[in-house]
N, C-alpha and C positions, 0 to 999 in steps of 0.2 A: 444603501444599507443604513440600518438604524444605529447611529453612534451611541444611543442610550441603552442599547441591548446589554443585558448582563453578560459577562464573559462566558464563553464556552470553555470546556476543559478537554484538552487532547491527551488521551491516556496512552502516551507513547514516548519512548526515549529516542526515537529515530530523528536524526537531524533532517533527513530527506522529507519526512512527513511534516516536520515543523515548517520547513521552507514552503512546501506545497500549501499547507494550511494558511500560511500568512498571505498567500496570493488572493484569498477570498475577501480580505479586508475586514474580517470579523475580529472583535476583541477576543483573545483567547490566552489561556495559560496552559502550561505543560505539567502534567503529573505522571511521571514514569511509573510503570507498575511491572512487577515481575510475576509471571505465571508459568505453570508447566505447559509447554507447547507440544508435548508428545501426542502423536496421533493415536487414537484408539484402534484396536484390531478391526480391520475391515472398513475403517472410516474413509469416506470419500473426501477428496481434496477440497472441494467447495464447502462441504459440511464442516471440515476442520477449520477452514478460514472463517466461516460464520461463527462457529463456536468460540474460537479464540478471540475474535473481535468483541463478541458479546461478553465474554468473561472479563476482558480488560476493562470495558466500559462499566460493567457491574461492580468490579472490584474498586474502581476509583469512586464511583457513586457512593458505595458503602463507606469509604473513607470520608467523603464529604458529610454524609449523614451523621456518622459518629463524631465528627468534629463540630457539628452544628453549623455547617457551612452550605448546606444544600440550597438554601434560599438565596445565597449570594451568587449562584451560577445558574445559567439557563440550561445547558445541555452538557453531557459527557460523550465524547466521541472516541470509540475504540476502533482500531483498524488492524487487519492482519493480511499477509500475502503468502500464498502457498503455490509452489511450482510443482507441476505434475507431468511426468513423462509416461503416457499411457496410464497405468494404474499405480505407478510408483511415485510416492510423494517425496519431494526434496525440500527439506527445511533448511535451516542455517547449518553450514558445515561445522563439525566439531573441531577440526584442525585442518592443516594444509593438505594432508593426504586425502581427507574426505572431499575437500574442495576440488582437488585435482581430479578425483574420480568422478565427481558430479559433472564437471566441465567436459570431461572426455565422453561421458554418456550422452550429454546434450549436444555435442558437436555435430553439425550438419543435419540436425533433426528438428522436427516441430514438437513443441510442447505447449501446455496450457498454463496460464497464470491466473489464479483466482484471488482477487482482492476483495475482502468483505469490509463493510463499514457498518458498525453498530452505533446507533445514536440513542441515548437514554436521557429523558428529562430528569434533571437533577432532583427536583422537589418531589415529583410523583412516581418516578420509576417507569413511566410509560416509555416503551422502546420500539424501535424499528431496525431492521437489518436489510441492507442492500448488498448485492454481490455483482461484481464486474468480472467477466471472464474474457481473456484475450488469448489469441494464438500467436506464438512466437517461433520463428525459424532462426536457428543459429547458423552462423557461417562456419566454414571448414577451417577454423583456426588451427595452428600447429601446436605440437607439444611444447615447443620452445616458447610460444606465446602464452600458453597456459602457465608454464613455470614462472615466467616473468610476472604475470598478473597475480598469481598466488603469492609470490614473494613480496608483492606490494602490500599484502594484508587486506586489500579491499574486499575480497570475497567473503571474509569470515563472518560478517554480520548480516549477510544477505541470503534470502531464500534462493536456492538454486545455485549459490556461489557466484553470482554475477550481478553487475549493475548495467542496465541497458544504456545509461547515460555516460558510462566511462569513456572518456575521449581517447585514452591510450589503447585499451583492449578492443573496444568496438565489437562486441561479441554477436550482435544481432544483425541478421541479413534482412529480415522482413518481419513486420508486425501487422496483425489484423486485430484491431481493438483499440485500447486506450493506453497511450504511452505513460501517463501519470499513474495509471493503475499498476503497470509493471514496475514503476519506480516504488510504489507502495501506498499511494493514496489517490484513488480515482476521483478527480475533482467533480466531474459531471455527476457521478453516482452520489457523491457526498452532497452536492447541491440539491439533488432530488430528495435525498433523505431529510435535509434541513427544512424543505418545504412542508413536510408533515407537521412541523412545529411552528409554522408561520414565518419562517425566515425565507423570504423569496429573493432569489438571486437571478440575474439575467443570464440564463444558460447560454443561449445562442449568441449573445453579445459579449458581455463582460467576462463570464467564466471561460468561454472559448478563447477569448483574446488573451487573457493572462496565462492560460494553459499553454497556448502556442508560444507566447513570449518566453516562458520558462523552459519548455521542452525543446523548442526549435522545430516542432512538428505540428501540423494541423490537428486541431482537436478532433476526437472521435465523434463529436456531435455533428461534424460536417461529413461523416461517412467516409473519412479518409483512410486509406490503407498505406501505411508509411514504410519506407525502407529506412533502416536505421544503421548508423555507424556506431553505434554503441548502445545497460541499466546502470 
């Protein structure tokens, strides 16, 4: 990796995304941005994730341009994760009651998780968007387990009201796809997007290795279908 590379900007307030981004070894800064995440009427889950990730990246890029800082950074990265049960979109729950309702609906069923990554060149505005879609099967957790998990406060800032990596709740029975995507930032997808801008990372080697070390599961680059004890 090029140590002289100008920093990239992660347009996210998510601690989980910051942790995952740090695994790639690239210099980066965090610029949180607040946007309206409401789905449009009839909007598909994957389209919503793509639109929100692009909106985040574009908003931060505009901040850089207005501040005269666009030349100081290489890229702006926006990411968004959307959970969908058939045609129903689950965003972040507004309160404990909504979190409880979401977890009850997801219980014992398969749903999809769409994580989009938008990358914008800070100086030029040139952009690409990549989307990762994973299938997730939830275990048959009890109402008492839901109540304890919701009381912890963990579900309230997460799409679908759960964290796949939560060691106490362990909501996921099986995953087909990318573990880091369900957490919120698909590393292999991000690395492929960075390649469009000349940042070449060792996907099968280094990226897969750091992903596995952080998640505890084989990287999706190896075609692994994981059973998970816990997003």
